[in-house]
Structure formats: structure tokens, C-alpha cells
C-alpha positions as CSV (number, residue, x, y, z in Angstrom):
1,X,41.9,-18.0,19.1
2,X,44.5,-15.2,18.8
3,X,46.1,-14.2,22.0
4,X,44.8,-10.6,22.7
5,X,47.1,-7.7,23.0
6,X,46.8,-6.3,26.6
7,X,44.4,-3.5,26.5
8,X,46.3,-1.2,28.9
9,X,49.4,-1.5,26.7
10,X,47.2,-0.5,23.7
11,X,46.3,2.7,25.5
12,X,50.0,3.6,25.8
13,X,50.6,2.7,22.2
14,X,47.6,4.8,21.1
15,X,48.8,7.8,23.0
16,X,52.3,7.6,21.6
17,X,51.0,7.2,18.0
18,X,48.6,10.1,18.4
19,X,51.0,12.7,19.7
20,X,51.0,14.5,16.4
21,X,47.2,14.5,16.1
22,X,44.8,17.3,17.0
23,X,44.7,17.5,20.9
24,X,40.9,17.4,20.9
25,X,40.8,14.3,18.7
26,X,43.5,12.7,20.7
27,X,41.6,13.2,23.9
28,X,38.3,11.9,22.3
29,X,40.2,8.8,21.1
30,X,41.5,8.1,24.6
31,X,38.1,8.5,26.2
32,X,36.4,6.1,23.7
33,X,39.2,3.6,24.2
34,X,38.9,3.7,28.0
35,X,35.1,3.2,27.8
36,X,35.7,0.3,25.4
37,X,38.0,-1.4,27.9
38,X,35.5,-1.0,30.7
39,X,32.6,-2.4,28.6
40,X,34.8,-5.3,27.5
41,X,35.6,-6.2,31.1
42,X,31.9,-6.1,31.8
43,X,31.2,-8.6,29.0
44,X,29.3,-6.1,26.8
45,X,31.3,-6.8,23.6
46,X,29.0,-5.1,21.2
47,X,29.2,-1.8,23.0
48,X,32.9,-2.2,23.5
49,X,33.3,-2.6,19.7
50,X,31.3,0.6,19.1
51,X,33.6,2.5,21.4
52,X,36.7,1.1,19.6
53,X,35.3,2.2,16.3
54,X,34.7,5.7,17.6
55,X,38.3,5.8,18.9
56,X,39.7,4.7,15.5
57,X,37.6,7.4,13.8
58,X,39.0,10.1,16.1
59,X,42.6,9.0,15.6
60,X,43.2,6.1,13.2
61,X,45.6,3.6,14.7
62,X,46.2,0.2,13.1
63,X,46.6,-1.4,16.5
64,X,42.9,-0.8,17.2
65,X,42.0,-2.9,14.2
66,X,43.5,-5.9,15.9
67,X,41.3,-5.5,19.0
68,X,38.3,-4.8,16.8
69,X,38.9,-8.0,14.9
70,X,39.1,-10.0,18.2
71,X,35.8,-8.6,19.4
72,X,34.1,-9.2,16.1
73,X,35.3,-12.8,16.2
74,X,33.8,-13.2,19.7
75,X,30.5,-11.8,18.4
76,X,30.7,-14.4,15.5
77,X,30.8,-11.6,13.0
78,X,33.4,-13.5,11.0
79,X,33.2,-11.2,7.9
80,X,33.8,-8.1,10.1
81,X,36.7,-9.8,11.9
82,X,38.3,-10.8,8.6
83,X,38.1,-7.3,7.2
84,X,39.6,-5.8,10.4
85,X,42.5,-8.3,10.5
86,X,43.2,-7.7,6.8
87,X,43.2,-3.9,7.4
88,X,45.5,-4.5,10.4
89,X,48.1,-6.2,8.2
90,X,47.7,-3.6,5.4
91,X,47.9,-0.5,7.6
92,X,50.5,-1.9,10.0
93,X,52.9,-3.0,7.3
94,X,56.4,-3.5,8.4
95,X,55.7,-2.3,12.0
96,X,54.0,-5.6,12.8
97,X,56.3,-8.1,14.4
98,X,56.6,-11.5,12.7
99,X,55.0,-13.4,15.5
100,X,51.9,-11.2,15.5
101,X,51.7,-11.3,11.7
102,X,51.9,-15.1,11.7
103,X,49.1,-15.4,14.3
104,X,46.8,-13.0,12.3
105,X,47.4,-14.9,9.1
106,X,46.4,-18.2,10.8
107,X,43.2,-16.5,12.1
108,X,42.5,-15.2,8.6
109,X,42.8,-18.7,7.1
110,X,40.3,-20.0,9.7
111,X,37.9,-17.1,9.2
112,X,37.9,-17.6,5.4
113,X,36.1,-21.0,5.9
114,X,33.3,-19.2,7.7
115,X,32.6,-16.4,5.1
116,X,31.6,-16.1,1.5
117,X,32.6,-13.6,-1.2
118,X,29.2,-12.6,-2.6
119,X,29.1,-10.8,-5.9
120,X,26.0,-8.5,-6.1
121,X,24.8,-6.9,-9.4
122,X,21.9,-4.4,-9.7
123,X,20.1,-3.6,-12.9
124,X,20.4,0.2,-12.3
125,X,23.5,2.2,-11.3
126,X,23.5,4.4,-8.2
127,X,21.4,2.0,-6.1
128,X,22.2,1.7,-2.4
129,X,23.0,-1.9,-1.6
130,X,22.4,-3.4,1.9
131,X,23.3,-6.8,3.4
132,X,21.2,-7.6,6.5
133,X,20.0,-4.0,6.6
134,X,23.6,-2.7,6.7
135,X,24.7,-0.5,3.7
136,X,27.7,-2.0,2.0
137,X,28.0,0.3,-1.1
138,X,26.4,1.7,-4.3
139,X,25.9,-0.1,-7.6
140,X,27.9,-1.1,-9.5
141,X,30.2,-2.7,-6.8
142,X,33.8,-3.0,-7.9
143,X,34.5,-6.1,-5.7
144,X,32.5,-8.9,-4.1
145,X,31.2,-8.4,-0.5
146,X,32.5,-10.5,2.3
147,X,29.5,-11.9,4.2
148,X,29.0,-14.4,7.0
149,X,28.0,-17.9,6.0
150,X,24.2,-18.6,6.5
151,X,21.0,-16.9,5.3
152,X,21.6,-13.3,4.2
153,X,19.1,-10.6,3.1
154,X,20.3,-8.5,0.3
155,X,18.4,-5.3,-0.7
156,X,18.8,-2.5,-3.3
157,X,17.0,0.8,-3.2
158,X,16.9,3.7,-5.7
159,X,14.6,6.7,-6.0
160,X,11.7,6.3,-8.4
161,X,12.2,2.5,-8.4
162,X,10.5,-0.3,-6.4
163,X,13.0,-1.7,-3.7
164,X,14.4,-5.2,-4.6
165,X,15.1,-7.7,-1.8
166,X,16.3,-11.3,-2.0
167,X,17.3,-14.0,0.5
168,X,20.4,-16.0,-0.2
169,X,22.0,-19.0,1.5
170,X,25.8,-18.8,1.5
171,X,28.3,-21.4,2.5
172,X,31.9,-20.7,3.6
173,X,34.5,-20.6,0.8
174,X,31.8,-20.3,-1.9
175,X,31.6,-17.3,-4.3
176,X,27.9,-17.0,-5.2
177,X,26.4,-14.3,-7.5
178,X,23.2,-12.5,-6.9
179,X,21.4,-10.2,-9.3
180,X,18.7,-7.7,-8.2
181,X,16.2,-6.2,-10.7
182,X,14.9,-2.7,-10.0
183,X,11.5,-1.9,-11.6
184,X,10.5,1.7,-12.2
185,X,7.6,3.1,-10.2
186,X,6.1,4.4,-13.5
187,X,6.1,1.8,-16.2
188,X,4.6,3.8,-19.0
189,X,6.6,6.5,-20.7
190,X,3.4,8.3,-21.7
191,X,2.2,8.6,-18.1
192,X,5.7,9.7,-16.8
193,X,5.9,12.7,-19.1
194,X,5.5,16.1,-17.3
195,X,3.0,17.3,-19.9
196,X,0.0,15.1,-20.2
197,X,-1.5,14.6,-23.6
198,X,-4.9,16.4,-23.9
199,X,-7.8,14.1,-23.5
200,X,-9.8,13.4,-26.6
201,X,-13.0,15.5,-26.7
202,X,-16.1,13.4,-26.4
203,X,-19.3,14.9,-27.7
204,X,-22.2,14.2,-25.4
205,X,-25.6,14.5,-26.8
206,X,-28.1,16.1,-24.4
207,X,-30.6,13.5,-23.1
208,X,-34.3,14.1,-23.6
209,X,-35.9,14.9,-20.2
210,X,-38.2,12.3,-18.9
211,X,-41.9,13.1,-19.1
212,X,-44.4,11.0,-17.3
213,X,-47.2,10.0,-19.6
214,X,-50.7,11.3,-18.8
215,X,-52.3,7.9,-18.6
216,X,-50.1,6.7,-15.7
217,X,-51.8,8.6,-12.9
218,X,-55.2,7.9,-14.4
219,X,-54.4,4.2,-14.5
220,X,-53.6,4.3,-10.8
221,X,-56.8,6.0,-10.1
222,X,-58.8,3.4,-12.0
223,X,-57.0,0.6,-10.1
224,X,-57.9,2.3,-6.8
225,X,-61.5,2.7,-7.9
226,X,-61.7,-1.0,-8.8
227,X,-60.4,-1.9,-5.4
228,X,-63.0,0.4,-3.7
229,X,-65.8,-1.3,-5.7
230,X,-64.7,-4.8,-4.7
231,X,-64.4,-4.0,-1.0
232,X,-67.8,-2.3,-1.1
233,X,-69.4,-5.4,-2.6
234,X,-67.7,-7.6,0.1
235,X,-68.8,-5.2,2.9
236,X,-72.4,-5.4,1.6
237,X,-72.3,-9.2,1.6
238,X,-70.9,-9.2,5.1
239,X,-73.7,-6.9,6.3
240,X,-76.4,-9.1,4.7
241,X,-74.8,-12.2,6.4
242,X,-74.9,-10.4,9.7
243,X,-78.6,-9.5,9.3
244,X,-79.4,-13.1,8.4
245,X,-77.6,-14.3,11.5
246,X,-79.6,-12.0,13.7
247,X,-82.8,-13.6,12.4
248,X,-81.5,-17.2,12.8
249,X,-82.6,-19.2,15.8
250,X,-79.8,-20.6,18.0
251,X,-77.0,-18.5,16.7
252,X,-74.3,-17.9,19.3
253,X,-72.8,-14.7,20.5
254,X,-69.3,-15.4,19.1
255,X,-70.8,-15.9,15.6
256,X,-72.6,-12.6,15.8
257,X,-69.4,-10.8,17.0
258,X,-67.4,-12.3,14.2
259,X,-69.9,-11.3,11.6
260,X,-70.1,-7.8,13.0
261,X,-66.2,-7.4,13.0
262,X,-66.0,-8.6,9.4
263,X,-68.6,-6.1,8.3
264,X,-66.9,-3.2,10.2
265,X,-63.4,-4.0,8.7
266,X,-64.7,-4.2,5.2
267,X,-66.7,-1.0,5.6
268,X,-63.6,0.8,7.0
269,X,-61.4,-0.5,4.1
270,X,-64.0,0.7,1.6
271,X,-64.1,4.1,3.1
272,X,-60.3,4.4,3.1
273,X,-60.0,3.3,-0.5
274,X,-62.7,5.6,-1.5
275,X,-60.9,8.5,0.0
276,X,-57.6,7.5,-1.6
277,X,-59.3,7.1,-4.9
278,X,-60.8,10.6,-4.7
279,X,-57.4,12.1,-3.9
280,X,-55.9,10.2,-6.8
281,X,-58.6,11.5,-9.1
282,X,-57.9,15.1,-8.1
283,X,-54.2,14.6,-8.5
284,X,-54.6,13.1,-11.9
285,X,-56.8,15.9,-13.0
286,X,-54.3,18.5,-11.8
287,X,-51.4,16.7,-13.5
288,X,-53.3,16.6,-16.7
289,X,-54.2,20.3,-16.6
290,X,-50.9,21.6,-15.4
291,X,-48.6,19.4,-17.5
292,X,-46.4,21.4,-19.9
293,X,-47.2,20.7,-23.5
294,X,-44.9,18.7,-25.7
295,X,-42.5,21.0,-27.6
296,X,-43.7,21.5,-31.1
297,X,-41.4,20.1,-33.8
298,X,-39.5,22.7,-35.9
299,X,-41.4,23.8,-38.9
300,X,-40.3,22.3,-42.1
301,X,-40.5,24.3,-45.3
302,X,-39.7,23.0,-48.7
303,X,-39.4,25.0,-51.9
304,X,-39.3,23.5,-55.4
305,X,-38.1,25.4,-58.4
306,X,-37.7,24.4,-62.0
307,X,-34.9,25.7,-64.1
308,X,-34.1,25.3,-67.8
309,X,-32.3,22.0,-67.3
310,X,-32.6,21.4,-63.5
311,X,-34.9,20.9,-60.6
312,X,-34.0,22.8,-57.4
313,X,-35.2,21.8,-54.0
314,X,-34.5,23.9,-50.9
315,X,-35.9,24.0,-47.4
316,X,-35.4,24.5,-43.7
317,X,-35.9,21.8,-41.0
């Protein structure tokens, strides 16, 4: 692990490097750096890193990139640490002492074995590309993306297209390639046009209204009348059986009660059916009398004429 720069010294260096900066930005950078040191001492490395990034945004100072790389390495964000250390060397240039440069180069060599250079291509330009839900650029990407080794989630989104997402397993020092295909939300060019084609007119023939035949209610009336007649015959037979039992010696009371109940039930059923049959007959008669007549067919006229060398037929239907 690289020997960290003392954080209090970095504050002094930051102040001297930011003397020419806007006073408000310089003050904001100092506050963020101070909070970063406090959080780092408390062991909250993620929050400390956020404060360092805010400090760098207020007043860019390449020395902060070194501290950012250290914290990212502690958080096992090897790709982020590698980017920070490379920017530290690039932005520091000749101001970095040889000893520090050598230490950073050794750390970069170690980090390279823990990251992968992933080349991402998308079928449509202008798509927003994310790795593990962090936006890394817009298609087409000019360079591969440095990612941590392991399982990574790569996504691409573009308006009017379905999002595309793939999981990829990467190993350190490898240079894998990943292609994402974006499919349009509207697949048919005909349905995507702003002016829809007029629907083809469909001629609908008017349906003939349903007319209940006259015989239907009368058939129901006949069925009811038949049922009434059958129950009347059965009721009469039950009454005769009851009369015969009354004249029979030795008949028991339960037998008489059963015969009487059967006669009553059949007589009641006959009366009910007779009433329903009468109502059905009245309804059938009214239906027959009040039913609208069938529309008369159009009159057909045919005229025949004889010419000198022709036969002429004309008519209306």
C-alpha cells in the first residue's frame, strides 16, 4: 500500500495552490477537505471520499487525486483508484517528486491486475451507458471502460427504445467486449407514423329483427293444458282410492292420512296448472291479435314490349 500523504500537509498545499482561485470557491474547498479528514479519522471512508471530490470540484488540485486514489483502494474500488492515480500523474506532471511517482507507478501496476478494460458497443448512438447503475458515458464510447474484476451489470437507455441490460463476468487484465442491442418501442413503421391510414370502410348489412312465431306461445299453452289434464286424472284416481279405503275394513289411520294427502296435493297441482294454462291462453290470444303484421314485399311490375327486331323487358322490384 502506498504511504499516504499527511492530510494536514495537504490542507496547506491546497491553500497555497488555491490562492489565485475565487475566494468563495477556495473557502468551500477548504471546508470540504476539513470534513473529509474528520470522516476519514472516524473510519467513514465513503463519506470522506465524497467530501474530497467536492473539494476537488471547487478548486481542482492534483494532490487531492492522490488522496482520492488511496481511499478508493481502501474501498476496493480498484478501477476508481486506478483512474485517480493516473490523473494524479497526468495533472501533476513535473511537480511530482520522483519518489512519489515511483510509488504511484507501482500501485498502478498492482491495480491493473484487479481491473478489466471493457469495450462496450450499443446498436444506437446517443444512448446513456451505465456500469453497476453508474453512468459512464454516451454511445459510441471512444475508449474502453475500466471496471473492477467480477460480475458487472451494464445497461444502455435511449428514449423510444427498450432499455438493454447484460451481466458480464470480467477478470483482471482481460479486455472483453460487450454489445447491447436496443429495440425500438414501436416496431412497425406504419403504426409509428403521425397520420394513421384511414380504416377500410366495411359495409354492414342491417339485420332482420327477430320476430317470435305465433305458434310458440300456443305450443306452450298446449303443453300446460296437457299437464293439467294429466294431474286431473291422477287426482281423480287418488280420490277414488281414498273412497275405497274408507269402505275397507281394517284400514289404519296412517293409510287414510296418506291417501288424503295425496289427493289434496294432486288436486292443488291441478288447480295451479289450470290457472297457469288459462293465463297462457289469454297471453297467446293477445300476442296473436296485437302482433304486427309481416311487412309486405315490394310490388314487382314487369312490362314486356316487342320491337321490330327486339324484345324489351322492364320492371321495378
